[in-house]
C-alpha positions as CSV (number, residue, x, y, z in Angstrom):
1,M,-18.3,-9.7,-7.9
2,T,-21.1,-9.2,-9.2
3,H,-22.4,-6.3,-11.1
4,E,-26.1,-5.3,-9.9
5,P,-27.8,-2.1,-10.6
6,L,-27.5,0.4,-8.0
7,A,-31.4,0.1,-6.8
8,Q,-30.9,-3.5,-5.9
9,S,-27.5,-2.7,-4.1
10,L,-28.6,0.4,-2.5
11,D,-31.3,-1.8,-0.6
12,Q,-29.1,-4.2,0.7
13,T,-28.3,-4.2,4.3
14,P,-24.4,-4.2,4.8
15,A,-24.3,-8.1,6.2
16,E,-26.2,-8.6,3.0
17,A,-23.6,-6.9,0.3
18,E,-20.7,-9.0,-1.3
19,F,-17.1,-9.2,0.8
20,D,-14.6,-8.7,-1.9
21,P,-11.5,-9.5,-0.2
22,E,-9.1,-8.3,-3.1
23,I,-10.7,-5.2,-1.8
24,A,-10.0,-5.8,1.5
25,L,-6.4,-6.9,1.8
26,A,-5.7,-3.6,-0.6
27,L,-7.0,-1.5,1.4
28,T,-4.9,-3.2,4.6
29,A,-1.9,-3.1,2.8
30,S,-2.8,1.0,1.6
31,G,-3.3,1.9,5.4
32,W,-0.3,0.0,6.5
33,R,2.0,2.0,3.9
34,V,0.3,5.1,5.0
35,A,1.2,4.4,8.6
36,A,4.6,3.3,7.8
37,H,4.9,7.0,5.6
38,L,3.6,8.3,8.7
39,L,6.0,7.6,11.1
40,I,9.4,7.5,8.1
41,H,7.4,11.3,8.4
42,A,7.5,11.8,12.2
43,A,10.9,10.2,12.0
44,N,12.2,12.8,10.1
45,L,10.4,15.7,12.1
46,I,12.0,14.7,15.0
47,E,15.8,15.3,13.1
48,A,14.5,18.4,12.4
49,G,13.7,19.2,16.4
50,D,10.0,20.2,15.7
51,F,8.6,18.1,17.9
52,L,5.2,18.7,17.8
53,A,4.7,17.9,14.4
54,A,6.3,14.8,14.6
55,E,3.7,14.0,17.6
56,C,0.7,14.9,15.8
57,R,2.2,12.4,12.8
58,R,2.6,9.9,15.5
59,Q,-1.0,9.8,16.6
60,R,-2.2,9.5,12.9
61,A,-0.1,7.1,12.0
62,R,-1.1,5.1,14.5
63,E,-4.6,5.4,13.8
64,Q,-4.2,4.8,10.4
65,F,-2.2,1.6,11.7
66,I,-5.9,0.5,13.9
67,E,-7.9,1.4,11.1
68,A,-5.7,-0.6,9.3
69,N,-6.2,-3.6,11.1
70,D,-9.5,-3.5,11.6
71,V,-10.3,-4.2,7.8
72,F,-7.6,-6.5,7.8
73,R,-9.6,-8.1,11.2
74,R,-13.2,-7.8,9.2
75,F,-11.3,-9.3,6.3
76,Q,-10.1,-12.9,8.8
77,E,-13.7,-13.0,10.1
78,A,-15.8,-12.7,6.3
79,R,-12.8,-15.5,5.4
80,A,-13.5,-17.5,8.5
81,A,-17.1,-17.7,8.2
82,G,-16.5,-19.0,4.4
83,A,-15.0,-21.4,5.4
84,A,-17.1,-22.6,7.6
85,A,-20.5,-22.2,5.5
86,I,-18.7,-24.5,3.4
87,G,-17.6,-27.0,5.8
88,A,-21.3,-26.9,7.0
89,E,-22.0,-27.2,3.3
90,A,-19.7,-30.4,3.0
91,F,-21.2,-32.0,6.3
92,L,-24.9,-32.1,4.9
93,M,-23.8,-33.4,1.4
94,V,-22.2,-35.8,3.2
95,A,-25.1,-39.2,3.2
96,P,-26.0,-40.8,6.3
């Protein structure tokens, strides 16, 4: 990851910003862990008989899981695009 001055990085569009796969994977794993903990908490609430709170936790766990999967999907797309660019560059370097 490059460290550019703040003024330059603010001028970039999101598509031009550098993608850091380590951050994407950390966010994905964190989102999945939060979803799992919310589901565990929901199960404990069900055992306690608080079904309304359990349903709220279940819904929030679902939202968190979907968000984490979205980050992972974007990571996969960026990785595939990077691999395609490397392949295209290698193809262009081959002498005819």
